[in-house]
C-alpha positions as a Python dict, from the first residue, in 0.01 Angstrom:
ca = {
    (1, 'X'): (0, 0, 0),
    (2, 'X'): (294, -134, -203),
    (3, 'X'): (534, 129, -333),
    (4, 'X'): (451, 9, -686),
    (5, 'X'): (108, 170, -661),
    (6, 'X'): (217, 504, -519),
    (7, 'X'): (195, 808, -748),
    (8, 'X'): (514, 961, -887),
    (9, 'X'): (623, 1278, -1060),
    (10, 'X'): (901, 1256, -1322),
    (11, 'X'): (981, 1609, -1434),
    (12, 'X'): (654, 1734, -1583),
    (13, 'X'): (511, 1382, -1603),
    (14, 'X'): (251, 1276, -1345),
    (15, 'X'): (223, 899, -1293),
    (16, 'X'): (-68, 741, -1105),
    (17, 'X'): (154, 443, -1015),
    (18, 'X'): (515, 331, -1068),
    (19, 'X'): (440, 55, -1317),
    (20, 'X'): (559, 165, -1660),
    (21, 'X'): (485, -8, -1989),
    (22, 'X'): (817, -35, -2175),
    (23, 'X'): (836, 40, -2548),
    (24, 'X'): (804, -269, -2766),
    (25, 'X'): (814, -292, -3143),
    (26, 'X'): (512, -498, -3250),
    (27, 'X'): (498, -424, -3627),
    (28, 'X'): (129, -332, -3647),
    (29, 'X'): (158, 6, -3821),
    (30, 'X'): (52, 48, -4184),
    (31, 'X'): (298, 23, -4473),
    (32, 'X'): (308, 403, -4462),
    (33, 'X'): (414, 400, -4093),
    (34, 'X'): (73, 520, -3971),
    (35, 'X'): (-70, 382, -3642),
    (36, 'X'): (-366, 151, -3699),
    (37, 'X'): (-696, 72, -3526),
    (38, 'X'): (-536, -236, -3368),
    (39, 'X'): (-277, -7, -3208),
    (40, 'X'): (-554, 213, -3064),
    (41, 'X'): (-709, -92, -2897),
    (42, 'X'): (-375, -235, -2781),
    (43, 'X'): (-263, 77, -2598),
    (44, 'X'): (-608, 164, -2460),
    (45, 'X'): (-630, -180, -2299),
    (46, 'X'): (-306, -109, -2108),
    (47, 'X'): (-394, 244, -1994),
    (48, 'X'): (-381, 151, -1623),
    (49, 'X'): (-1, 167, -1639),
    (50, 'X'): (136, 471, -1459),
    (51, 'X'): (302, 562, -1788),
    (52, 'X'): (301, 400, -2131),
    (53, 'X'): (616, 452, -2335),
    (54, 'X'): (497, 392, -2690),
    (55, 'X'): (703, 181, -2926),
    (56, 'X'): (1006, 309, -3117),
    (57, 'X'): (887, 561, -3376),
    (58, 'X'): (1091, 711, -3658),
    (59, 'X'): (1149, 1087, -3666),
    (60, 'X'): (1199, 1074, -4046),
    (61, 'X'): (1173, 841, -4344),
    (62, 'X'): (1548, 782, -4319),
    (63, 'X'): (1490, 663, -3961),
    (64, 'X'): (1274, 368, -4072),
    (65, 'X'): (1432, 26, -4116),
    (66, 'X'): (1193, -252, -4012),
    (67, 'X'): (863, -340, -4176),
    (68, 'X'): (540, -195, -4035),
    (69, 'X'): (694, 29, -3769),
    (70, 'X'): (541, 372, -3704),
    (71, 'X'): (678, 720, -3770),
    (72, 'X'): (577, 1074, -3678),
    (73, 'X'): (703, 1302, -3954),
    (74, 'X'): (384, 1359, -4157),
    (75, 'X'): (27, 1466, -4085),
    (76, 'X'): (-128, 1120, -4132),
    (77, 'X'): (114, 970, -3879),
    (78, 'X'): (48, 1250, -3629),
    (79, 'X'): (-328, 1201, -3665),
    (80, 'X'): (-291, 823, -3627),
    (81, 'X'): (-99, 868, -3304),
    (82, 'X'): (-357, 1125, -3188),
    (83, 'X'): (-622, 853, -3206),
    (84, 'X'): (-404, 635, -2981),
    (85, 'X'): (-330, 901, -2718),
    (86, 'X'): (-693, 1013, -2709),
    (87, 'X'): (-809, 657, -2637),
    (88, 'X'): (-547, 612, -2364),
    (89, 'X'): (-623, 950, -2207),
    (90, 'X'): (-996, 876, -2207),
    (91, 'X'): (-917, 554, -2019),
    (92, 'X'): (-718, 749, -1758),
    (93, 'X'): (-368, 678, -1891),
    (94, 'X'): (-70, 885, -2000),
    (95, 'X'): (183, 827, -2278),
    (96, 'X'): (524, 937, -2396),
    (97, 'X'): (665, 843, -2736),
    (98, 'X'): (999, 673, -2789),
    (99, 'X'): (1182, 822, -3087),
    (100, 'X'): (1389, 562, -3271),
    (101, 'X'): (1615, 631, -3569),
    (102, 'X'): (1756, 294, -3671),
    (103, 'X'): (2048, 434, -3869),
    (104, 'X'): (2235, 149, -4040),
    (105, 'X'): (1996, -122, -3908),
    (106, 'X'): (1786, -86, -4220),
    (107, 'X'): (1720, -223, -4566),
    (108, 'X'): (1583, -45, -4870),
    (109, 'X'): (1311, -310, -4899),
    (110, 'X'): (1146, -162, -4586),
    (111, 'X'): (1190, 205, -4673),
    (112, 'X'): (975, 440, -4880),
    (113, 'X'): (1123, 546, -5211),
    (114, 'X'): (1388, 813, -5168),
    (115, 'X'): (1470, 731, -4805),
    (116, 'X'): (1839, 682, -4724),
    (117, 'X'): (2019, 447, -4488),
    (118, 'X'): (2263, 656, -4286),
    (119, 'X'): (2514, 606, -4005),
    (120, 'X'): (2811, 781, -3845),
    (121, 'X'): (3043, 576, -4068),
    (122, 'X'): (2992, 367, -4382),
    (123, 'X'): (3008, 34, -4197),
    (124, 'X'): (2735, -221, -4266),
    (125, 'X'): (2563, -392, -3970),
    (126, 'X'): (2624, -767, -3994),
    (127, 'X'): (2263, -870, -3946),
    (128, 'X'): (1950, -939, -4145),
    (129, 'X'): (1598, -798, -4129),
    (130, 'X'): (1261, -938, -4229),
    (131, 'X'): (1084, -766, -4516),
    (132, 'X'): (721, -807, -4619),
    (133, 'X'): (825, -729, -4975),
    (134, 'X'): (594, -426, -4993),
    (135, 'X'): (864, -205, -5143),
    (136, 'X'): (1039, -490, -5328),
    (137, 'X'): (960, -815, -5511),
    (138, 'X'): (944, -1069, -5231),
    (139, 'X'): (922, -1135, -4858),
    (140, 'X'): (1190, -1286, -4639),
    (141, 'X'): (1516, -1212, -4462),
    (142, 'X'): (1740, -958, -4634),
    (143, 'X'): (2081, -807, -4560),
    (144, 'X'): (2107, -460, -4418),
    (145, 'X'): (2216, -180, -4651),
    (146, 'X'): (2567, -40, -4658),
    (147, 'X'): (2499, 296, -4494),
    (148, 'X'): (2592, 642, -4611),
    (149, 'X'): (2822, 823, -4368),
    (150, 'X'): (2653, 1139, -4244),
    (151, 'X'): (2815, 1470, -4328),
    (152, 'X'): (2826, 1744, -4065),
    (153, 'X'): (2539, 1917, -4245),
    (154, 'X'): (2339, 1595, -4251),
    (155, 'X'): (2400, 1539, -3877),
    (156, 'X'): (2250, 1882, -3811),
    (157, 'X'): (1950, 1784, -4026),
    (158, 'X'): (1895, 1463, -3828),
    (159, 'X'): (1910, 1652, -3499),
    (160, 'X'): (1649, 1893, -3637),
    (161, 'X'): (1432, 1594, -3737),
    (162, 'X'): (1438, 1475, -3375),
    (163, 'X'): (1347, 1825, -3253),
    (164, 'X'): (1055, 1843, -3493),
    (165, 'X'): (945, 1491, -3398),
    (166, 'X'): (929, 1598, -3032),
    (167, 'X'): (698, 1884, -3130),
    (168, 'X'): (491, 1649, -3346),
    (169, 'X'): (459, 1410, -3051),
    (170, 'X'): (318, 1688, -2835),
    (171, 'X'): (79, 1781, -3117),
    (172, 'X'): (-32, 1416, -3126),
    (173, 'X'): (-116, 1423, -2755),
    (174, 'X'): (190, 1264, -2599),
    (175, 'X'): (310, 1395, -2263),
    (176, 'X'): (672, 1381, -2378),
    (177, 'X'): (934, 1179, -2564),
    (178, 'X'): (1208, 927, -2493),
    (179, 'X'): (1529, 894, -2694),
    (180, 'X'): (1608, 534, -2788),
    (181, 'X'): (1982, 523, -2724),
    (182, 'X'): (2050, 149, -2723),
    (183, 'X'): (1993, -170, -2931),
    (184, 'X'): (2247, -65, -3193),
    (185, 'X'): (2042, 222, -3339),
    (186, 'X'): (2175, 558, -3459),
    (187, 'X'): (2260, 727, -3125),
    (188, 'X'): (2437, 412, -3005),
    (189, 'X'): (2611, 381, -3344),
    (190, 'X'): (2768, 720, -3275),
    (191, 'X'): (2859, 620, -2919),
    (192, 'X'): (3014, 281, -2993),
    (193, 'X'): (3376, 246, -3100),
    (194, 'X'): (3294, -39, -3342),
    (195, 'X'): (3054, 164, -3559),
    (196, 'X'): (3200, 516, -3529),
    (197, 'X'): (3528, 564, -3715),
    (198, 'X'): (3494, 940, -3761),
    (199, 'X'): (3784, 1177, -3712),
    (200, 'X'): (3582, 1499, -3670),
    (201, 'X'): (3400, 1642, -3370),
    (202, 'X'): (3159, 1345, -3358),
    (203, 'X'): (3424, 1072, -3347),
    (204, 'X'): (3745, 961, -3184),
    (205, 'X'): (3730, 1049, -2814),
    (206, 'X'): (3442, 927, -2601),
    (207, 'X'): (3336, 1288, -2542),
    (208, 'X'): (3301, 1332, -2919),
    (209, 'X'): (3123, 1000, -2970),
    (210, 'X'): (2848, 1083, -2716),
    (211, 'X'): (2806, 1433, -2860),
    (212, 'X'): (2536, 1333, -3110),
    (213, 'X'): (2306, 1181, -2847),
    (214, 'X'): (2364, 1477, -2615),
    (215, 'X'): (2280, 1727, -2890),
    (216, 'X'): (1964, 1536, -2985),
    (217, 'X'): (1848, 1541, -2623),
    (218, 'X'): (1927, 1913, -2593),
    (219, 'X'): (1732, 1987, -2912),
    (220, 'X'): (1426, 1795, -2793),
    (221, 'X'): (1448, 1958, -2448),
    (222, 'X'): (1463, 2304, -2607),
    (223, 'X'): (1151, 2223, -2809),
    (224, 'X'): (920, 2078, -2543),
    (225, 'X'): (1103, 2129, -2212),
    (226, 'X'): (1353, 1896, -2039),
    (227, 'X'): (1087, 1781, -1793),
    (228, 'X'): (914, 1605, -2083),
    (229, 'X'): (1223, 1429, -2222),
    (230, 'X'): (1367, 1093, -2116),
    (231, 'X'): (1656, 872, -2226),
    (232, 'X'): (1674, 495, -2263),
    (233, 'X'): (2017, 336, -2232),
    (234, 'X'): (2168, -11, -2191),
    (235, 'X'): (2548, -8, -2155),
    (236, 'X'): (2709, -307, -2322),
    (237, 'X'): (2405, -413, -2527),
    (238, 'X'): (2546, -600, -2832),
    (239, 'X'): (2218, -614, -3027),
    (240, 'X'): (2242, -535, -3399),
    (241, 'X'): (2615, -594, -3430),
    (242, 'X'): (2732, -321, -3193),
    (243, 'X'): (3025, -322, -2953),
    (244, 'X'): (3226, -70, -2757),
    (245, 'X'): (3573, -88, -2607),
    (246, 'X'): (3453, 66, -2279),
    (247, 'X'): (3071, 63, -2248),
    (248, 'X'): (3072, 181, -1886),
    (249, 'X'): (3300, 474, -1966),
    (250, 'X'): (3086, 568, -2267),
    (251, 'X'): (2767, 564, -2059),
    (252, 'X'): (2933, 775, -1791),
    (253, 'X'): (3048, 1028, -2051),
    (254, 'X'): (2694, 1066, -2185),
    (255, 'X'): (2557, 1111, -1834),
    (256, 'X'): (2813, 1388, -1771),
    (257, 'X'): (2727, 1573, -2090),
    (258, 'X'): (2349, 1568, -2039),
    (259, 'X'): (2342, 1627, -1661),
    (260, 'X'): (2286, 2006, -1698),
    (261, 'X'): (1971, 1943, -1904),
    (262, 'X'): (1770, 1811, -1606),
    (263, 'X'): (1580, 1543, -1799),
    (264, 'X'): (1259, 1390, -1667),
    (265, 'X'): (1409, 1043, -1630),
    (266, 'X'): (1674, 793, -1731),
    (267, 'X'): (1526, 461, -1845),
    (268, 'X'): (1810, 225, -1764),
    (269, 'X'): (1818, -139, -1876),
    (270, 'X'): (2003, -414, -1698),
    (271, 'X'): (2335, -468, -1878),
    (272, 'X'): (2400, -808, -2039),
    (273, 'X'): (2761, -780, -1915),
    (274, 'X'): (2798, -961, -1583),
    (275, 'X'): (3070, -723, -1466),
    (276, 'X'): (2867, -408, -1539),
    (277, 'X'): (2593, -301, -1295),
    (278, 'X'): (2402, -54, -1509),
    (279, 'X'): (2164, 43, -1229),
    (280, 'X'): (2452, 132, -998),
    (281, 'X'): (2627, 320, -1277),
    (282, 'X'): (2314, 526, -1342),
    (283, 'X'): (2270, 608, -973),
    (284, 'X'): (2632, 722, -941),
    (285, 'X'): (2652, 928, -1258),
    (286, 'X'): (2304, 1075, -1305),
    (287, 'X'): (2072, 1273, -1082),
    (288, 'X'): (1771, 1201, -1305),
    (289, 'X'): (1497, 978, -1170),
    (290, 'X'): (1554, 618, -1279),
    (291, 'X'): (1309, 382, -1447),
    (292, 'X'): (1452, 32, -1411),
    (293, 'X'): (1401, -229, -1683),
    (294, 'X'): (1455, -595, -1767),
    (295, 'X'): (1358, -915, -1591),
    (296, 'X'): (1135, -781, -1316),
    (297, 'X'): (817, -931, -1174),
    (298, 'X'): (595, -782, -905),
    (299, 'X'): (797, -889, -598),
    (300, 'X'): (1138, -803, -746),
    (301, 'X'): (1012, -467, -870),
    (302, 'X'): (877, -386, -525),
    (303, 'X'): (1205, -487, -363),
    (304, 'X'): (1407, -274, -605),
    (305, 'X'): (1200, 37, -539),
    (306, 'X'): (1192, -17, -164),
    (307, 'X'): (1571, -60, -174),
    (308, 'X'): (1614, 277, -342),
    (309, 'X'): (1745, 142, -671),
    (310, 'X'): (1507, 353, -878),
    (311, 'X'): (1181, 547, -886),
    (312, 'X'): (975, 322, -1117),
    (313, 'X'): (1000, -11, -1299),
    (314, 'X'): (909, -79, -1660),
    (315, 'X'): (768, -409, -1783),
    (316, 'X'): (773, -533, -2142),
    (317, 'X'): (697, -906, -2184),
    (318, 'X'): (444, -912, -1898),
    (319, 'X'): (240, -638, -2067),
    (320, 'X'): (203, -844, -2385),
    (321, 'X'): (-25, -1115, -2248),
    (322, 'X'): (-154, -911, -1951),
    (323, 'X'): (-329, -591, -2061),
    (324, 'X'): (-449, -570, -1698),
    (325, 'X'): (-98, -614, -1554),
    (326, 'X'): (-142, -339, -1295),
    (327, 'X'): (-459, -497, -1160),
    (328, 'X'): (-301, -845, -1156),
    (329, 'X'): (0, -721, -962),
    (330, 'X'): (-222, -533, -717),
    (331, 'X'): (-431, -843, -650),
    (332, 'X'): (-138, -1087, -653),
    (333, 'X'): (-288, -1286, -940),
    (334, 'X'): (-81, -1514, -1167),
    (335, 'X'): (46, -1363, -1489),
    (336, 'X'): (-48, -1499, -1831),
    (337, 'X'): (207, -1589, -2095),
    (338, 'X'): (208, -1484, -2459),
    (339, 'X'): (246, -1632, -2806),
    (340, 'X'): (592, -1560, -2946),
    (341, 'X'): (484, -1654, -3299),
    (342, 'X'): (254, -1349, -3320),
    (343, 'X'): (491, -1086, -3179),
    (344, 'X'): (552, -923, -3519),
    (345, 'X'): (267, -1048, -3735),
    (346, 'X'): (-20, -838, -3866),
    (347, 'X'): (-365, -800, -3714),
    (348, 'X'): (-522, -836, -3370),
    (349, 'X'): (-424, -1198, -3301),
    (350, 'X'): (-159, -1215, -3031),
    (351, 'X'): (-171, -837, -2999),
    (352, 'X'): (-497, -678, -2886),
    (353, 'X'): (-696, -998, -2829),
    (354, 'X'): (-541, -1101, -2493),
    (355, 'X'): (-821, -1095, -2233),
    (356, 'X'): (-797, -906, -1908),
    (357, 'X'): (-920, -1122, -1619),
    (358, 'X'): (-850, -914, -1309),
}
């Protein structure tokens, strides 16, 4: 039997195989950030994955920034996610929830009234977001907001929001949570030298800049246990107008600070920087089990695991058009493509209507 189909334990998480569904924003939640019936179908269809990491989900209203992305800070959102996890569990699958606070990658047109756009420093992200116009007068691309720099008291509040979101995720039936610490969102905004110009204990030195992410992880681990908490990281990822003078050194500093926690896993993405081997960096600076991500197919995933590069491999794009990806890989069947035009549209088309043929 291929190593891909062997069971695996990651902390307190039991996987029936080593094929992980990576988190992917698909913009199918309601305007109130509540999971929908289409999301129940979508995740249930992919329950044969050893572990599903559900899409980035806001721990607070301030953490929202895109249109139609889910959250988990109120009772309706918790109940919506409970419908998803129940369907996946009934189909034999297991899920963890990725917690994603977008920080400055936000616009007021996509936020409920009263929600703020916050960041480590008041530096606007030079990018645009699509808005449906639900909370404004029209749809289209809009500039991001100029963020409000978080005070020390506000930082403590955000950390508490993450802790509460971890508890809410468990209440909703998730096995654990994953911190989204890449793609230019709030934890990476603290870590990166381009977006963090603070002069207090959360800025300046690399040890201070990684402090926020480390404290968020510690808070979530204290709430639900470190064996149910994971971290996703991609050193050098420039997405959403982010850059760092020394991405490898920053990643290493975070690994050092969180090592005593004993997290369930480190979900490490291939770095876009040719000179930076993120997988090797993770192996050398973390003792957590590694989930490898980006650009794998069945044969390359098998080779990576057999070569000792990691413990599991996550797939994103292949899970879009192949709800039966595990079965296709097991049988050596060709993989279907997907329609890029429907990645972020509303409804079932291009989302939960891909047929499984294995």
